[in-house]
PASEBA-1860 file (N, C-alpha, C; in nm, 3 decimals):
! residues 61
1> MRHSFVSL> -14.398/23.726/-6.888/-14.322/23.621/-6.873/-14.338/23.452/-6.953 ~ -14.492/23.430/-6.874/-14.512/23.311/-6.952/-14.501/23.316/-7.116 ~ -14.543/23.420/-7.184/-14.496/23.429/-7.344/-14.382/23.384/-7.321 ~ -14.279/23.476/-7.302/-14.112/23.410/-7.315/-14.107/23.365/-7.264 ~ -14.163/23.282/-7.167/-14.155/23.091/-7.118/-14.172/23.001/-7.220 ~ -14.269/22.998/-7.292/-14.299/22.961/-7.443/-14.262/22.983/-7.516 ~ -14.207/23.081/-7.589/-14.140/23.138/-7.703/-14.029/23.138/-7.695 ~ -13.941/23.175/-7.615/-13.796/23.143/-7.666/-13.758/22.935/-7.625
9> PSDDGVSL> -13.822/22.899/-7.574/-13.792/22.763/-7.606/-13.799/22.692/-7.744 ~ -13.959/22.736/-7.771/-14.018/22.761/-7.944/-13.900/22.799/-8.012 ~ -13.864/22.879/-8.003/-13.815/22.953/-8.098/-13.686/22.851/-8.111 ~ -13.569/22.792/-8.045/-13.470/22.707/-8.065/-13.509/22.581/-8.062 ~ -13.613/22.513/-8.123/-13.636/22.380/-8.178/-13.714/22.341/-8.069 ~ -13.716/22.318/-7.866/-13.843/22.271/-7.784/-13.950/22.209/-7.877 ~ -14.004/22.140/-7.835/-14.103/22.032/-7.858/-14.233/22.124/-7.838 ~ -14.350/22.125/-7.914/-14.453/22.159/-7.881/-14.507/22.106/-7.745
17> EHISRLVG> -14.506/21.985/-7.733/-14.603/21.926/-7.655/-14.497/21.900/-7.516 ~ -14.298/21.936/-7.457/-14.263/21.912/-7.390/-14.275/22.068/-7.346 ~ -14.320/22.132/-7.411/-14.291/22.302/-7.342/-14.466/22.339/-7.281 ~ -14.544/22.191/-7.347/-14.670/22.241/-7.273/-14.688/22.202/-7.122 ~ -14.661/22.037/-7.152/-14.593/21.972/-7.001/-14.533/22.107/-6.966 ~ -14.470/22.143/-6.966/-14.378/22.221/-6.845/-14.422/22.329/-6.822 ~ -14.531/22.406/-6.874/-14.625/22.481/-6.823/-14.772/22.457/-6.766 ~ -14.732/22.273/-6.770/-14.889/22.243/-6.673/-15.087/22.244/-6.812
25> HGNTMVTE> -15.008/22.265/-6.921/-15.151/22.270/-7.022/-15.167/22.132/-7.041 ~ -15.270/22.107/-7.081/-15.309/21.947/-7.154/-15.305/21.880/-7.238 ~ -15.266/21.977/-7.297/-15.277/22.002/-7.472/-15.153/22.104/-7.516 ~ -15.090/22.116/-7.669/-15.074/22.222/-7.697/-15.177/22.325/-7.767 ~ -15.298/22.314/-7.763/-15.370/22.417/-7.817/-15.307/22.571/-7.782 ~ -15.373/22.572/-7.643/-15.384/22.711/-7.620/-15.235/22.748/-7.611 ~ -15.116/22.613/-7.554/-14.963/22.626/-7.598/-14.951/22.728/-7.650 ~ -14.964/22.671/-7.805/-14.945/22.728/-7.913/-15.054/22.831/-7.952
33> TVYRKQLR> -15.171/22.907/-7.965/-15.225/23.016/-7.988/-15.263/23.079/-7.918 ~ -15.185/23.064/-7.737/-15.250/23.142/-7.690/-15.055/23.236/-7.644 ~ -14.980/23.144/-7.607/-14.897/23.195/-7.510/-14.746/23.203/-7.643 ~ -14.710/23.095/-7.753/-14.668/23.118/-7.824/-14.595/23.231/-7.923 ~ -14.522/23.307/-7.992/-14.524/23.439/-8.015/-14.406/23.349/-8.141 ~ -14.398/23.419/-8.229/-14.218/23.392/-8.316/-14.185/23.469/-8.307 ~ -14.045/23.426/-8.238/-13.970/23.554/-8.187/-13.838/23.612/-8.325 ~ -13.797/23.538/-8.434/-13.702/23.562/-8.492/-13.777/23.624/-8.604
41> PVMLEGAQ> -13.943/23.612/-8.634/-13.899/23.701/-8.776/-13.927/23.881/-8.736 ~ -13.970/23.884/-8.585/-14.006/24.036/-8.583/-13.880/24.102/-8.518 ~ -13.771/24.026/-8.413/-13.650/24.065/-8.401/-13.534/24.097/-8.510 ~ -13.572/24.006/-8.685/-13.544/24.055/-8.742/-13.540/24.151/-8.866 ~ -13.672/24.156/-8.826/-13.731/24.265/-8.907/-13.693/24.397/-8.773 ~ -13.672/24.425/-8.681/-13.673/24.533/-8.611/-13.450/24.526/-8.657 ~ -13.397/24.474/-8.652/-13.274/24.480/-8.660/-13.285/24.511/-8.776 ~ -13.307/24.426/-8.895/-13.267/24.498/-9.011/-13.324/24.665/-9.046
49> AMDRIFPL> -13.429/24.705/-8.984/-13.480/24.874/-8.955/-13.361/24.949/-8.920 ~ -13.286/24.922/-8.730/-13.207/24.963/-8.677/-13.082/24.969/-8.802 ~ -13.056/24.916/-8.836/-12.958/24.909/-8.972/-12.952/24.999/-9.107 ~ -13.062/25.062/-9.159/-13.115/25.100/-9.220/-13.097/25.231/-9.151 ~ -13.130/25.232/-9.022/-13.168/25.351/-8.954/-13.018/25.409/-8.944 ~ -12.965/25.350/-8.895/-12.811/25.332/-8.801/-12.719/25.348/-8.944 ~ -12.701/25.308/-9.017/-12.617/25.213/-9.153/-12.433/25.224/-9.143 ~ -12.372/25.140/-9.126/-12.188/25.109/-9.127/-12.186/25.203/-9.207
57> DDSEQ> -12.038/25.307/-9.166/-11.958/25.354/-9.284/-11.864/25.276/-9.295 ~ -11.807/25.310/-9.444/-11.703/25.176/-9.489/-11.577/25.151/-9.424 ~ -11.562/25.244/-9.264/-11.461/25.198/-9.151/-11.474/25.085/-9.075 ~ -11.614/25.096/-9.079/-11.679/25.000/-8.976/-11.688/24.829/-8.975 ~ -11.708/24.846/-9.135/-11.705/24.700/-9.164/-11.611/24.622/-9.160
END
């Protein structure tokens, strides 16, 4: 849950400094190196894989 609590606002543009204060870290180092994960590239890669596996036929586009 802590990783999500840090990663989701970060992905939405909330500053790392603000997130660090919210989770009680003294600085941004632990927040950034341990808890923050880049979600958008992983989600995009997964969505593209699903599109390849289950392509839309012409009637669904």
